[in-house]
C-alpha positions as CSV (number, residue, x, y, z in Angstrom):
1,M,49.2,-5.2,-32.6
2,A,48.3,-3.8,-29.2
3,E,47.2,-0.5,-30.7
4,A,45.0,-2.3,-33.3
5,A,43.4,-4.4,-30.6
6,R,42.7,-1.3,-28.6
7,K,41.0,0.4,-31.5
8,R,38.9,-2.7,-32.2
9,R,37.8,-2.8,-28.6
10,G,37.0,0.9,-28.8
11,R,34.9,0.4,-31.9
12,S,33.1,-2.5,-30.2
13,D,32.5,-0.6,-27.1
14,G,31.2,2.3,-29.1
15,H,28.9,0.0,-31.0
16,R,27.5,-1.5,-27.9
17,S,27.0,2.0,-26.4
18,G,25.2,3.1,-29.5
19,E,23.0,0.0,-29.2
20,G,22.1,1.0,-25.7
21,R,21.2,4.5,-26.8
22,S,19.2,3.2,-29.7
23,N,17.4,0.7,-27.5
24,D,16.3,3.6,-25.3
25,H,14.5,5.0,-28.3
26,L,13.0,1.8,-29.5
27,F,10.2,2.0,-26.9
28,D,7.6,4.3,-28.4
29,R,5.5,5.9,-25.7
30,E,3.6,8.3,-28.0
31,L,2.5,5.8,-30.7
32,D,1.7,8.7,-33.1
33,H,1.6,6.3,-36.0
34,L,-1.5,4.6,-34.7
35,P,-5.1,5.8,-35.1
36,T,-6.5,7.4,-32.0
37,E,-8.6,4.5,-30.9
38,A,-5.9,1.9,-31.4
39,R,-3.4,4.1,-29.6
40,W,-5.7,4.4,-26.6
41,R,-6.2,0.7,-26.6
42,E,-2.5,0.0,-26.6
43,W,-2.0,2.4,-23.7
44,M,-4.7,0.6,-21.8
45,H,-3.0,-2.8,-22.4
46,R,0.4,-1.4,-21.3
47,V,-1.0,0.0,-18.1
48,E,-2.9,-3.1,-17.2
49,A,0.1,-5.4,-18.0
50,T,2.4,-3.3,-15.9
51,I,0.0,-3.4,-12.9
52,F,-0.7,-7.1,-13.4
53,A,3.1,-7.9,-13.4
54,A,3.8,-6.0,-10.3
55,S,3.7,-7.5,-6.8
56,E,3.1,-4.0,-5.2
57,P,0.7,-1.2,-6.1
58,V,2.0,0.7,-9.1
59,G,2.1,4.5,-8.8
60,R,1.2,7.1,-11.3
61,E,4.9,8.0,-12.1
62,T,5.6,4.4,-13.1
63,L,2.6,4.1,-15.3
64,A,3.5,7.4,-17.0
65,R,6.7,5.8,-18.4
66,V,4.7,3.5,-20.7
67,V,2.1,5.9,-22.2
68,G,2.2,9.2,-24.1
69,T,2.9,12.5,-22.4
70,S,-0.6,13.7,-23.2
71,C,-2.3,10.6,-21.9
72,S,-4.6,10.8,-18.8
73,I,-3.8,7.9,-16.4
74,D,-7.0,8.4,-14.6
75,L,-9.1,8.1,-17.8
76,L,-7.2,5.0,-18.8
77,I,-7.8,3.4,-15.4
78,D,-11.5,4.2,-15.7
79,D,-11.7,2.5,-19.1
80,I,-9.8,-0.6,-17.8
81,R,-12.1,-0.9,-14.8
82,E,-15.2,-0.5,-17.0
83,E,-14.0,-3.5,-19.0
84,L,-13.4,-5.5,-15.8
85,R,-17.0,-5.2,-14.8
86,G,-18.3,-8.7,-14.3
87,R,-14.9,-10.1,-13.8
88,P,-13.9,-11.6,-10.3
89,Y,-11.1,-9.0,-9.9
90,D,-10.8,-5.3,-10.2
91,L,-8.2,-2.6,-10.5
92,V,-8.1,-0.9,-7.2
93,A,-6.5,2.4,-6.0
94,V,-4.6,1.3,-2.8
95,A,-1.5,2.4,-0.9
96,G,-0.8,5.2,-3.3
97,G,-1.0,3.2,-6.5
98,W,-3.1,0.7,-8.4
99,K,-3.3,-3.1,-7.9
100,H,-5.3,-6.0,-9.3
101,L,-7.4,-7.4,-6.4
102,T,-10.0,-10.1,-6.3
103,R,-13.5,-9.0,-5.4
104,P,-14.6,-9.6,-1.8
105,A,-17.5,-11.9,-3.0
106,Y,-14.9,-14.5,-4.0
107,A,-13.0,-14.5,-0.7
108,D,-14.6,-17.7,0.6
109,A,-13.9,-19.5,-2.7
110,I,-10.3,-18.5,-2.6
111,R,-9.9,-19.6,1.0
112,A,-11.5,-22.9,0.2
113,A,-9.1,-23.4,-2.7
114,V,-5.8,-22.3,-1.2
115,G,-6.5,-22.3,2.5
116,G,-6.5,-19.4,4.9
117,S,-3.6,-17.0,5.6
118,E,-2.8,-14.6,8.4
119,N,-4.1,-11.2,7.6
120,A,-6.0,-8.3,9.2
121,A,-9.0,-10.5,9.5
122,D,-7.1,-12.7,12.0
123,L,-6.5,-9.9,14.5
124,T,-8.1,-10.1,17.9
125,Q,-10.6,-7.5,19.0
126,S,-7.9,-6.0,21.3
127,E,-5.5,-5.7,18.4
128,V,-8.1,-4.2,16.1
129,L,-9.0,-1.5,18.7
130,V,-5.4,-0.5,19.3
131,L,-4.8,-0.5,15.5
132,M,-7.8,1.8,15.1
133,C,-6.4,4.2,17.6
134,V,-3.0,4.2,16.0
135,A,-4.6,4.8,12.6
136,Y,-6.7,7.8,13.8
137,F,-4.2,9.4,16.3
138,Q,-0.8,8.6,14.8
139,P,1.9,9.2,15.6
140,I,1.1,7.9,19.1
141,T,3.2,6.3,21.9
142,R,2.5,3.1,23.8
143,G,2.0,5.3,26.9
144,E,-0.6,7.4,25.1
145,L,-2.4,4.3,24.0
146,S,-2.4,3.1,27.6
147,S,-3.8,6.4,28.8
148,F,-6.5,6.3,26.1
149,F,-7.7,2.8,27.1
150,G,-7.0,3.2,30.8
151,K,-5.1,-0.1,30.7
152,E,-1.5,-1.0,30.0
153,I,-1.0,-1.8,26.4
154,S,1.5,-4.6,26.3
155,R,4.7,-4.8,24.3
156,D,3.4,-8.1,23.1
157,L,0.3,-6.6,21.6
158,I,2.4,-3.9,19.9
159,G,4.7,-6.6,18.7
160,Q,1.9,-8.5,17.1
161,L,0.8,-5.5,15.1
162,R,4.4,-4.8,14.1
163,G,4.9,-8.5,13.2
164,A,1.9,-8.2,10.9
165,K,3.6,-5.1,9.4
166,L,0.4,-3.1,10.1
167,I,2.3,-0.6,12.3
168,A,5.9,0.6,12.5
169,S,8.0,2.9,14.6
170,G,7.4,6.6,13.9
171,P,9.4,9.7,15.1
172,R,10.4,9.9,18.7
173,S,7.9,11.9,20.9
174,P,9.0,15.3,22.2
175,T,7.7,14.2,25.7
176,P,10.2,13.3,28.5
177,G,12.2,10.2,27.7
178,A,11.6,10.7,23.9
179,P,9.6,7.4,23.5
180,Y,9.0,6.0,20.1
181,T,5.7,6.7,18.5
182,Y,3.8,4.3,16.2
183,V,2.3,4.8,12.8
184,T,0.5,2.7,10.3
185,T,2.3,1.3,7.2
186,K,1.7,0.7,3.5
187,E,0.7,-2.8,4.4
188,F,-2.0,-1.4,6.6
189,L,-3.4,0.5,3.6
190,L,-3.2,-2.7,1.5
191,A,-4.9,-4.8,4.2
192,F,-7.9,-2.5,4.5
193,G,-8.1,-1.4,0.9
194,L,-7.2,2.2,1.4
195,D,-5.5,4.4,-1.0
196,T,-4.3,6.9,1.6
197,L,-5.1,7.6,5.3
198,R,-7.5,10.3,4.1
199,D,-9.8,7.4,3.0
200,L,-10.4,6.5,6.7
201,P,-13.9,7.3,7.8
202,D,-13.9,10.7,9.3
203,F,-13.8,10.2,13.1
204,E,-15.7,13.3,14.0
205,A,-18.4,12.4,11.4
206,L,-18.7,9.0,13.0
207,E,-19.0,10.6,16.4
208,D,-21.7,13.0,15.2
209,A,-23.6,10.1,13.7
210,G,-23.4,8.2,16.9
211,L,-21.6,5.4,15.2
212,L,-18.3,5.7,17.1
213,S,-17.0,7.5,20.1
214,K,-14.2,7.0,22.7
215,E,-16.8,5.6,25.0
216,K,-18.0,3.0,22.4
217,L,-14.4,2.2,21.6
218,L,-13.6,1.6,25.2
219,A,-16.7,-0.6,25.6
220,G,-15.1,-3.2,23.4
221,D,-13.5,-6.3,25.0
222,I,-10.1,-4.9,25.4
223,S,-9.0,-6.6,28.7
224,T,-7.7,-9.8,27.1
225,G,-4.2,-9.4,25.7
226,L,-3.8,-5.8,26.6
227,S,-1.6,-6.3,29.6
228,G,1.6,-8.2,29.3
229,G,3.3,-7.4,32.6
230,E,5.9,-5.1,31.1
231,S,5.3,-1.5,31.9
232,D,8.8,0.0,32.1
233,G,9.4,2.6,29.5
234,E,8.6,2.7,25.8
235,E,10.0,0.8,22.9
């Protein structure tokens, strides 16, 4: 009896295992049975559905799992975006992937409907200036930020930017005391609609055009909130 039961369980387990293997093959990425146009349309739908269902930007490797091996993700995205013209949302390359985002023109309508929320637009000018320095000169320590501005950059201000998940601790600096450095985050890219840090305006080009310089940066109102009375060491 025990031997018979064992054999039945073995057959059952093998059947379930076979089901798992067959299920892996049920998802057809290539869609070779479809005409070319219908196949491309189905790939577009798969890619858009995957991005729509995700709460975070979806990267190229993830999207490649739902389309054929010969399919160009970039061309698919271009065609999807073309069809979204005139819609209040778009498919945007941000933080190393793609994400559905509403168009800026509808920001006021959205705020009126659901209320405001804390985001990068709620930063003080002091926080924006410090965040700008971190973005361009990362990894950078709090002491280096203080030297740049000629004022003590408080732990509280750094804490605000960390609390907003716009910056995070980076590698320790090789300088005496090995203080922590600060770097921008994926949330920073999302907040400012950047795909990578390479999408930041070129600092030297801005200087050459007279649009930005250290002097202009320091001319901002940075006295409020920069000093919090704690100046001992780095975090």
